[in-house]
DRENDO-1510 file (C-alpha; in Angstrom, 1 decimal, always signed):
<recs>
REC; n; res; u; v; w
REC; 1; MET; +0.0; -21.7; -3.9 .
REC; 2; THR; +2.7; -20.5; -1.5 .
REC; 3; THR; +3.0; -16.7; -1.1 .
REC; 4; GLN; +6.3; -15.5; -2.5 .
REC; 5; VAL; +7.9; -12.8; -0.3 .
REC; 6; LEU; +11.0; -10.8; -1.3 .
REC; 7; LEU; +13.1; -9.4; +1.6 .
REC; 8; ILE; +15.5; -6.5; +0.6 .
REC; 9; ASP; +17.8; -5.6; +3.5 .
REC; 10; ASP; +21.6; -5.4; +4.0 .
REC; 11; ASP; +21.3; -6.7; +7.6 .
REC; 12; VAL; +22.2; -10.3; +6.9 .
REC; 13; GLU; +21.4; -11.5; +10.5 .
REC; 14; LEU; +18.0; -9.8; +10.6 .
REC; 15; VAL; +16.8; -11.0; +7.2 .
REC; 16; ASN; +17.9; -14.5; +7.8 .
REC; 17; MET; +15.9; -14.5; +11.0 .
REC; 18; LEU; +12.9; -13.0; +9.3 .
REC; 19; SER; +13.1; -15.4; +6.3 .
REC; 20; ASP; +13.4; -18.4; +8.6 .
REC; 21; TYR; +10.3; -17.3; +10.5 .
REC; 22; LEU; +8.3; -16.6; +7.3 .
REC; 23; ARG; +9.1; -20.0; +5.9 .
REC; 24; LEU; +7.9; -21.7; +9.1 .
REC; 25; ASP; +4.8; -19.6; +8.9 .
REC; 26; GLY; +3.9; -20.8; +5.4 .
REC; 27; PHE; +5.6; -18.3; +3.1 .
REC; 28; GLU; +8.3; -18.7; +0.6 .
REC; 29; ALA; +11.0; -16.1; +1.3 .
REC; 30; THR; +13.8; -14.9; -1.0 .
REC; 31; VAL; +16.5; -12.5; +0.2 .
REC; 32; ALA; +18.4; -9.7; -1.6 .
REC; 33; HIS; +21.0; -7.8; +0.4 .
REC; 34; ASP; +21.3; -4.6; -1.7 .
REC; 35; GLY; +19.0; -2.2; -3.5 .
REC; 36; THR; +20.2; -3.0; -7.1 .
REC; 37; SER; +19.7; -6.8; -6.9 .
REC; 38; GLY; +16.5; -6.2; -4.9 .
REC; 39; VAL; +15.0; -4.0; -7.6 .
REC; 40; ALA; +15.9; -6.6; -10.3 .
REC; 41; GLU; +14.2; -9.4; -8.3 .
REC; 42; ALA; +11.1; -7.2; -7.5 .
REC; 43; LEU; +10.6; -6.5; -11.2 .
REC; 44; SER; +11.0; -10.1; -12.2 .
REC; 45; GLY; +7.3; -10.8; -11.6 .
REC; 46; HIS; +8.0; -13.8; -9.3 .
REC; 47; TYR; +6.8; -12.3; -6.0 .
REC; 48; ASP; +3.6; -11.4; -4.3 .
REC; 49; ILE; +5.1; -8.7; -2.0 .
REC; 50; ALA; +8.4; -7.1; -1.3 .
REC; 51; VAL; +9.7; -6.0; +2.2 .
REC; 52; LEU; +12.1; -3.2; +1.7 .
REC; 53; ASP; +14.5; -1.6; +4.2 .
REC; 54; VAL; +14.9; +2.2; +3.9 .
REC; 55; MET; +18.5; +2.4; +5.2 .
REC; 56; MET; +20.9; +0.5; +2.8 .
REC; 57; PRO; +24.3; +1.5; +1.5 .
REC; 58; GLY; +24.5; +2.3; -2.2 .
REC; 59; MET; +21.0; +2.4; -3.5 .
REC; 60; ASP; +18.8; +3.1; -0.5 .
REC; 61; GLY; +15.3; +1.9; +0.0 .
REC; 62; ILE; +13.7; +5.2; -1.2 .
REC; 63; GLU; +15.5; +5.0; -4.6 .
REC; 64; ALA; +14.8; +1.2; -4.8 .
REC; 65; LEU; +11.1; +1.9; -4.2 .
REC; 66; THR; +11.1; +4.6; -6.9 .
REC; 67; ARG; +12.5; +2.1; -9.4 .
REC; 68; ILE; +10.1; -0.7; -8.4 .
REC; 69; ARG; +7.1; +1.5; -8.5 .
REC; 70; ALA; +8.0; +2.9; -11.9 .
REC; 71; GLY; +7.9; -0.6; -13.4 .
REC; 72; SER; +5.5; -2.7; -11.2 .
REC; 73; PRO; +2.4; -2.5; -9.0 .
REC; 74; LEU; +4.0; -5.1; -6.6 .
REC; 75; PRO; +2.9; -4.4; -3.0 .
REC; 76; VAL; +5.8; -3.0; -1.0 .
REC; 77; LEU; +6.1; -2.9; +2.8 .
REC; 78; MET; +8.8; -0.6; +4.0 .
REC; 79; LEU; +11.0; -1.2; +7.1 .
REC; 80; THR; +11.8; +2.2; +8.6 .
REC; 81; ALA; +13.7; +3.4; +11.6 .
REC; 82; ARG; +11.4; +3.9; +14.6 .
REC; 83; GLY; +10.4; +7.6; +14.8 .
REC; 84; ASP; +11.8; +8.5; +11.4 .
REC; 85; ASP; +8.7; +10.2; +10.0 .
REC; 86; ALA; +10.5; +11.8; +7.0 .
REC; 87; ASP; +11.4; +8.5; +5.4 .
REC; 88; ARG; +8.1; +7.0; +6.3 .
REC; 89; ILE; +6.1; +9.8; +4.7 .
REC; 90; THR; +8.4; +9.9; +1.6 .
REC; 91; GLY; +8.0; +6.1; +1.2 .
REC; 92; LEU; +4.2; +6.4; +1.3 .
REC; 93; GLU; +4.2; +9.3; -1.1 .
REC; 94; LEU; +6.2; +7.3; -3.5 .
REC; 95; GLY; +3.8; +4.4; -3.4 .
REC; 96; ALA; +4.7; +2.1; -0.5 .
REC; 97; ASP; +1.7; +0.2; +0.7 .
REC; 98; ASP; +2.6; +0.4; +4.4 .
REC; 99; TYR; +5.5; +0.5; +6.8 .
REC; 100; VAL; +6.8; -1.4; +9.9 .
REC; 101; PRO; +9.2; +0.4; +12.2 .
REC; 102; LYS; +12.4; -1.4; +13.1 .
REC; 103; PRO; +13.1; -3.3; +15.3 .
REC; 104; CYS; +10.1; -5.4; +14.5 .
REC; 105; THR; +9.2; -8.9; +15.5 .
REC; 106; PRO; +8.8; -11.6; +12.8 .
REC; 107; ARG; +5.3; -12.2; +14.0 .
REC; 108; GLU; +4.4; -8.5; +13.5 .
REC; 109; LEU; +5.9; -8.5; +10.0 .
REC; 110; ALA; +4.0; -11.7; +9.0 .
REC; 111; ALA; +0.8; -10.2; +10.2 .
REC; 112; ARG; +1.3; -7.0; +8.3 .
REC; 113; ILE; +2.2; -8.9; +5.1 .
REC; 114; ARG; -1.0; -10.9; +5.4 .
REC; 115; ALA; -3.1; -7.7; +5.9 .
REC; 116; ILE; -1.7; -6.3; +2.7 .
REC; 117; LEU; -2.2; -9.5; +0.7 .
REC; 118; ARG; -5.8; -9.8; +2.0 .
REC; 119; ARG; -6.5; -6.4; +0.4 .
REC; 120; THR; -4.8; -7.2; -2.9 .
REC; 121; GLY; -6.1; -10.7; -3.5 .
REC; 122; ASN; -7.9; -10.8; -6.8 .
REC; 123; GLY; -10.1; -13.9; -6.4 .
REC; 124; ASP; -12.4; -15.2; -9.1 .
REC; 125; THR; -13.6; -12.4; -11.4 .
REC; 126; SER; -15.8; -14.6; -13.6 .
REC; 127; ALA; -18.7; -13.7; -11.3 .
REC; 128; ALA; -17.5; -10.3; -10.4 .
REC; 129; PRO; -19.8; -7.9; -8.6 .
REC; 130; PRO; -20.9; -4.8; -10.5 .
REC; 131; PRO; -18.7; -1.7; -10.4 .
REC; 132; LEU; -19.1; +1.0; -7.7 .
REC; 133; THR; -19.9; +4.4; -9.2 .
REC; 134; ALA; -19.9; +7.9; -7.6 .
REC; 135; GLY; -20.2; +10.7; -10.2 .
REC; 136; ARG; -17.2; +10.5; -12.6 .
REC; 137; LEU; -15.5; +7.8; -10.4 .
REC; 138; THR; -15.9; +4.1; -11.2 .
REC; 139; LEU; -14.3; +1.3; -9.2 .
REC; 140; TRP; -14.3; -2.4; -10.0 .
REC; 141; PRO; -13.5; -4.2; -6.7 .
REC; 142; ALA; -12.8; -7.7; -8.0 .
REC; 143; GLN; -10.5; -6.4; -10.8 .
REC; 144; ARG; -9.0; -3.6; -8.5 .
REC; 145; ARG; -9.5; -1.2; -11.4 .
REC; 146; VAL; -10.4; +2.5; -11.2 .
REC; 147; GLU; -11.5; +5.0; -13.9 .
REC; 148; TRP; -12.2; +8.8; -13.6 .
REC; 149; ALA; -14.4; +10.1; -16.4 .
REC; 150; GLY; -13.7; +7.0; -18.4 .
REC; 151; GLN; -9.9; +7.3; -18.1 .
REC; 152; PRO; -7.9; +4.7; -16.1 .
REC; 153; VAL; -6.3; +5.7; -12.8 .
REC; 154; GLU; -3.2; +3.9; -11.6 .
REC; 155; LEU; -3.3; +3.4; -7.9 .
REC; 156; THR; -1.2; +1.3; -5.5 .
REC; 157; SER; -2.9; -1.6; -3.7 .
REC; 158; THR; -3.3; +0.5; -0.5 .
REC; 159; GLN; -4.6; +3.5; -2.3 .
REC; 160; PHE; -7.2; +1.4; -4.1 .
REC; 161; SER; -8.3; -0.2; -0.8 .
REC; 162; LEU; -8.8; +3.3; +0.9 .
REC; 163; LEU; -10.7; +4.6; -2.2 .
REC; 164; GLU; -12.9; +1.5; -2.1 .
REC; 165; VAL; -13.8; +2.2; +1.5 .
REC; 166; LEU; -14.7; +5.8; +0.7 .
REC; 167; ILE; -16.8; +5.0; -2.4 .
REC; 168; ARG; -18.7; +2.4; -0.4 .
REC; 169; HIS; -19.6; +5.2; +1.9 .
REC; 170; ALA; -20.0; +8.0; -0.7 .
REC; 171; GLY; -21.6; +11.1; +0.7 .
REC; 172; ARG; -20.9; +10.1; +4.3 .
REC; 173; PRO; -17.9; +10.9; +6.4 .
REC; 174; VAL; -15.6; +8.0; +7.2 .
REC; 175; SER; -13.4; +8.2; +10.3 .
REC; 176; LYS; -9.6; +7.8; +10.0 .
REC; 177; SER; -10.0; +4.9; +12.4 .
REC; 178; ASP; -12.4; +3.1; +10.1 .
REC; 179; LEU; -10.2; +3.9; +7.1 .
REC; 180; SER; -7.2; +2.4; +8.9 .
REC; 181; ASP; -9.1; -0.7; +9.9 .
REC; 182; GLN; -10.7; -1.3; +6.5 .
REC; 183; GLY; -8.1; +0.2; +4.2 .
REC; 184; LEU; -4.8; -0.6; +5.9 .
REC; 185; GLY; -5.9; -3.7; +7.7 .
REC; 186; ARG; -4.6; -2.5; +11.1 .
REC; 187; PRO; -5.8; -0.2; +13.9 .
REC; 188; LEU; -5.0; +3.5; +13.7 .
REC; 189; THR; -2.1; +4.5; +16.0 .
REC; 190; ARG; -1.4; +7.8; +17.6 .
REC; 191; PHE; +0.4; +10.3; +15.3 .
REC; 192; ASP; +0.1; +8.0; +12.3 .
REC; 193; ARG; -0.1; +10.1; +9.1 .
REC; 194; SER; -0.4; +7.2; +6.7 .
REC; 195; ILE; -4.0; +7.8; +5.9 .
REC; 196; ASP; -3.4; +11.5; +5.2 .
REC; 197; VAL; -0.4; +10.8; +2.9 .
REC; 198; HIS; -2.2; +8.1; +0.9 .
REC; 199; LEU; -5.3; +10.2; +0.4 .
REC; 200; SER; -3.2; +13.2; -0.7 .
REC; 201; SER; -1.7; +11.0; -3.4 .
REC; 202; ILE; -5.1; +9.7; -4.5 .
REC; 203; ARG; -6.4; +13.3; -4.8 .
REC; 204; GLN; -3.5; +14.1; -7.1 .
REC; 205; LYS; -4.3; +11.1; -9.3 .
REC; 206; LEU; -8.1; +11.8; -9.6 .
REC; 207; GLY; -9.6; +14.6; -11.5 .
REC; 208; THR; -11.6; +17.4; -10.0 .
REC; 209; LEU; -15.3; +18.2; -9.8 .
REC; 210; ALA; -17.0; +20.7; -12.0 .
REC; 211; ASP; -16.3; +23.5; -9.4 .
REC; 212; GLY; -12.6; +22.6; -9.2 .
REC; 213; ARG; -12.8; +20.8; -5.8 .
REC; 214; SER; -11.3; +17.4; -5.1 .
REC; 215; CYS; -13.9; +14.6; -4.7 .
REC; 216; ILE; -12.2; +13.6; -1.5 .
REC; 217; GLN; -13.0; +16.2; +1.2 .
REC; 218; THR; -11.5; +16.5; +4.7 .
REC; 219; VAL; -14.2; +16.5; +7.4 .
REC; 220; TYR; -12.7; +18.4; +10.4 .
REC; 221; ARG; -12.1; +16.2; +13.4 .
REC; 222; VAL; -13.9; +13.3; +11.8 .
REC; 223; GLY; -12.0; +11.9; +8.7 .
REC; 224; TYR; -12.7; +12.0; +5.0 .
REC; 225; GLN; -15.7; +12.0; +2.7 .
REC; 226; LEU; -16.1; +11.1; -1.0 .
REC; 227; ILE; -18.4; +13.6; -2.8 .
REC; 228; HIS; -19.5; +13.9; -6.4 .
REC; 229; ASP; -21.3; +16.4; -8.6 .
</recs>
């Protein structure tokens, strides 16, 4: 089945170029040129991923992302101005799966889309592997489902992937480089705070240990470690 990609950007020339490349690369691409129609399309259930520009007139990308995330777990890849850390961090905090700084090449965009979709593919769950458990945390990799103390936890696809890496190494530190490779599907770049922002969001969604600490601990100059009581 062809992957359905939704491009939401008011730059007509850019999205036409990107959509033409994606179609040649085996995707099916649909374009929306404003936030309002983009949100409506994203919530239609017809797409596998949305690519959303931050800077749009009217409803900007941040507001569009907020509305999409309120109604759908659809993976969202943000297009941000190069060097604009504020929009980038805000987007990640609101549930964007990753970002690509503009200007970007169509090849880079296609590679990033594939990396996200590899992490979110469900596959055949009829012979699903057993859940992963660490204390009160339980994670079902095939179903991409998480519970804390028996209660469901809603995570974005990227948050789930990062938590899966940590639980598979429970009790051992995992470097930010390994988290980026295995959780984001790309090498860690200098000054990239994506891992930190995603893990901060995960901490807020999970419960605490008996002593009040988060189960995700920062290991100074190393990375992060999942602990349990």
